[in-house]
C-alpha positions in Angstrom: 88.1 55.8 168.7 90.2 58.5 167.6 93.7 58.9 168.9 95.0 62.4 169.7 98.5 63.5 170.1 99.2 66.3 172.5 97.0 65.2 175.3 93.9 67.0 174.1 95.2 70.5 174.5 94.5 72.8 171.6 97.4 75.1 170.4 96.2 78.6 169.9 97.1 80.2 166.6 98.1 83.8 166.2 96.9 85.8 163.3 99.5 88.1 161.9 98.3 91.2 160.2 100.3 92.3 157.2 99.8 95.9 157.8 100.7 97.8 160.8 97.9 100.4 160.6 95.2 97.9 160.8 94.0 98.4 157.1 94.2 95.4 154.9 96.7 95.5 152.1 95.2 95.2 148.6 96.7 92.2 147.0 95.3 92.7 143.5 97.2 94.3 140.6 95.6 97.4 139.0 95.6 96.6 135.3 93.9 99.8 134.1 97.1 101.6 133.3 98.5 98.6 131.6 95.4 98.3 129.4 95.6 102.0 128.6 99.2 101.8 127.5 98.4 98.8 125.4 95.5 100.4 123.6 97.7 103.4 122.8 100.4 101.2 121.4 97.8 99.2 119.3 96.5 102.5 117.8 100.1 103.7 117.0 100.9 100.4 115.4 97.7 100.3 113.4 98.3 103.8 112.0 102.0 103.3 111.2 101.9 99.7 109.8 100.4 100.7 106.4 103.1 103.4 106.0 105.9 101.0 106.3 105.3 99.0 103.2 106.2 100.1 99.7 103.4 101.0 97.5 104.0 98.7 94.5 103.1 95.0 95.1 105.9 92.8 94.1 107.0 89.2 94.5 110.6 89.7 95.5 113.1 87.0 94.8 114.1 84.9 97.9 117.8 85.0 99.1 119.8 84.2 102.3 121.5 87.5 102.4 121.1 89.7 105.4 119.4 93.0 105.1 121.3 96.3 105.0 120.9 98.7 107.9 120.2 102.3 107.0 119.7 105.5 108.8 117.2 107.1 106.5 114.7 106.2 103.7 116.5 105.5 100.3 115.0 106.2 96.9 113.2 103.1 95.7 112.9 102.1 92.0 110.5 99.3 91.3 110.0 97.1 88.2 106.8 95.1 88.2 106.2 91.9 86.2 104.9 93.7 83.2 108.1 95.9 83.0 106.6 99.1 84.3 109.1 101.3 86.1 108.2 103.3 89.3 110.1 105.8 91.4 108.7 105.4 95.0 104.9 105.0 94.0 104.9 107.0 90.7 105.0 105.3 87.4 107.6 106.7 84.9 109.1 105.8 81.5 112.7 104.5 81.2 113.6 107.7 79.5 112.3 109.8 82.4 114.2 107.7 85.0 117.6 109.6 85.1 116.3 113.2 84.9 113.8 112.5 87.7 116.5 110.8 89.8 118.8 113.8 89.4 116.0 116.1 90.4 115.0 114.0 93.5 118.5 113.1 94.7 119.3 115.1 97.8 122.9 114.0 98.3 123.8 114.3 94.6 125.3 111.2 93.1 125.9 109.7 96.6 122.2 109.0 97.2 121.3 105.4 98.1 119.0 103.8 95.6 117.2 100.5 96.0 116.0 98.6 93.1 113.1 96.3 93.6 112.2 93.9 90.7 109.4 91.4 90.7 110.8 87.8 90.4 108.6 87.3 87.4 109.8 90.4 85.6 112.4 90.1 82.8 116.0 90.3 83.9 116.9 92.4 81.0 114.5 95.2 82.1 116.0 95.2 85.6 119.5 95.3 84.1 118.5 98.2 81.8 117.3 100.2 84.9 120.5 99.5 86.7 122.6 100.4 83.7 120.9 103.7 83.2 121.2 104.7 86.9 124.8 103.6 87.0 125.7 105.4 83.7 124.1 108.5 85.2 126.8 108.5 87.9 124.8 107.1 90.9 127.1 104.5 92.6 125.2 103.4 95.8 122.8 100.9 94.1 121.3 97.8 95.9 118.8 95.2 94.8 116.1 94.4 97.2 115.3 90.8 97.8 113.0 88.9 100.2 115.0 87.1 103.0 114.2 83.5 103.2 113.2 81.9 106.5 115.4 78.9 106.3 
């Protein structure tokens, strides 16, 4: 009932070995080194991530400006929404600002200074901080904002 092409003769198939030595080639990928590297990277990122953020929690104003590239960590002055002033993570008064900046500045008056102000803080307080720093002779001032995702 079944029709056969080829007159009933079976065609022998040859099996080709992929290796010449007779041993089978392992076709699986060894993922152990990959997992080891990924775990090391995970640990490195977990340790360094908390160090990358500034210590004072602020709501920065949104802007479309691009961020400035820099080769080293600048001095950061922060003004929170209650008007408190911080150098890096340490709270100071407005009168202590200029003497502490002069003592900290490694490059003299050419030191880069970032001013971070909470968007709910008074504009006058941020202006006072900028004015004091500018009147002291520091010329490389920048206001830090949060880049919008538009």
